[in-house]
C-alpha positions in Angstrom: 7.2 -7.6 6.3 3.5 -10.0 5.9 0.5 -7.5 4.3 -2.8 -8.0 4.7 -5.5 -6.4 3.3 -8.6 -7.2 4.7 -12.7 -5.8 3.7 -16.2 -6.7 4.9 -19.6 -6.4 3.3 -23.1 -6.6 3.3 -25.9 -7.0 0.9 -28.3 -4.9 2.6 -27.9 -3.6 6.7 -27.6 -6.1 8.0 -27.8 -8.2 5.2 -25.7 -11.0 3.7 -21.9 -9.8 4.7 -18.1 -11.5 3.6 -14.8 -11.3 4.2 -12.3 -10.3 2.0 -8.6 -11.0 3.1 -5.4 -10.3 0.5 -2.6 -11.8 2.3 1.1 -11.2 0.5 4.0 -13.0 2.3 7.7 -13.6 1.2 6.5 -13.1 -2.2 3.4 -15.4 -2.2 0.0 -13.9 -1.7 -3.3 -15.7 -1.0 -7.0 -15.0 -1.2 -9.8 -15.4 1.1 -13.4 -15.0 0.3 -15.8 -16.0 4.0 -18.9 -15.8 4.3 -20.2 -14.6 7.2 -23.9 -14.7 6.8 -26.3 -12.1 8.0 -24.9 -8.9 9.9 -24.5 -5.6 9.6 -21.2 -3.8 7.1 -19.3 -2.5 10.3 -19.8 -6.0 11.9 -18.7 -7.2 8.7 -15.5 -5.6 8.8 -14.4 -6.4 12.2 -15.4 -10.4 11.4 -12.8 -9.8 8.4 -10.2 -8.2 10.5 -10.5 -11.3 12.8 -10.2 -13.6 10.2 -7.0 -11.8 8.9 -5.7 -12.3 12.9 -6.8 -16.1 12.6 -5.1 -16.9 9.2 -2.0 -14.8 10.0 -1.5 -17.2 13.3 -2.8 -20.6 11.5 0.4 -19.6 9.4 2.7 -19.4 12.8 3.3 -15.5 11.4 4.1 -14.9 14.9 7.2 -13.3 14.7 6.7 -11.6 11.6 5.9 -7.8 10.9 2.7 -8.0 10.4 0.8 -4.3 8.7 -3.1 -5.1 8.0 -4.8 -2.3 5.8 -8.1 -1.9 6.1 -10.7 0.6 4.5 -12.6 0.6 7.4 -12.0 3.7 9.2 -14.5 2.4 12.8 -11.7 -0.7 12.5 -8.4 1.1 12.2 -9.5 3.7 14.9 -11.3 1.1 17.4 -7.6 -0.6 17.1 -5.7 2.6 17.5 -7.4 3.8 20.4 -8.3 0.4 21.6 -11.6 1.3 22.3 -15.4 1.6 20.0 -18.4 3.9 21.3 -20.9 1.3 20.1 -21.0 -1.6 22.8 -22.3 -3.8 20.3 -18.7 -3.9 18.7 -17.0 -4.4 21.7 -16.5 -8.1 22.2 -15.4 -7.8 18.7 -13.0 -5.4 19.8 -11.8 -6.8 22.3 -11.1 -10.9 20.8 -8.6 -8.9 17.5 -7.0 -6.9 19.9 -6.3 -9.9 22.2 -5.2 -12.1 19.0 -3.2 -9.1 17.7 -1.6 -9.5 20.5 -0.2 -12.5 19.7 1.5 -11.1 16.6 5.3 -9.7 18.6 4.8 -6.9 15.1 1.6 -5.6 14.9 0.4 -2.9 12.5 -2.6 -1.2 11.2 -2.8 1.3 8.8 -6.0 2.7 7.6 -5.7 3.1 3.5 -9.0 4.7 0.9 -10.8 2.2 -1.3 -9.1 2.5 -3.9 -6.0 0.8 -2.8 -8.4 -1.9 -1.2 -10.1 -3.3 -4.7 -9.2 -6.6 -4.6 -10.2 -7.1 -0.2 -13.8 -6.1 -1.4 -14.1 -8.0 -4.6 -12.9 -11.0 -2.2 -15.6 -9.9 0.6 -18.4 -9.2 -2.2 -18.1 -12.8 -3.8 -17.9 -14.1 -0.6 -21.4 -12.6 0.0 -22.5 -14.9 -2.8 -21.5 -17.7 -0.9 -23.4 -17.4 1.8 -27.2 -19.5 1.7 -30.3 -17.5 -0.2 -32.7 -16.4 2.6 -35.9 -18.6 2.3 -38.8 -16.8 1.3 -41.7 -17.3 3.9 -44.7 -19.5 2.4 -47.9 -18.4 3.2 -50.7 -19.1 2.5 
């Protein structure tokens, strides 16, 4: 089984954001810190999920058992119900579900934040990779 731990983080809401992805597959671990630009924390959580799915597909994990772990109740419940109330997140959920559908055995599990510390650290590191906003020069 392949385990994928995901987390999104934002410095501000909205603010500079990042995705943290930690993959355990076939005795190998991989870590990703992906800057996402300016967005809300919930958007960052969805983007972390999408990036994790894209990585799994690029690695050819389509015929594998892939279990995603997230501490985001919003993402977990949205995937479980295949519905999100806030229309802002609907296109992100739709994209994620399409990608997840390409994996033969896909699972999503909610975990407490304490069990997702590495993905959280990777997401926070990714925030720092974003370009800093330039202050407006006013005379």
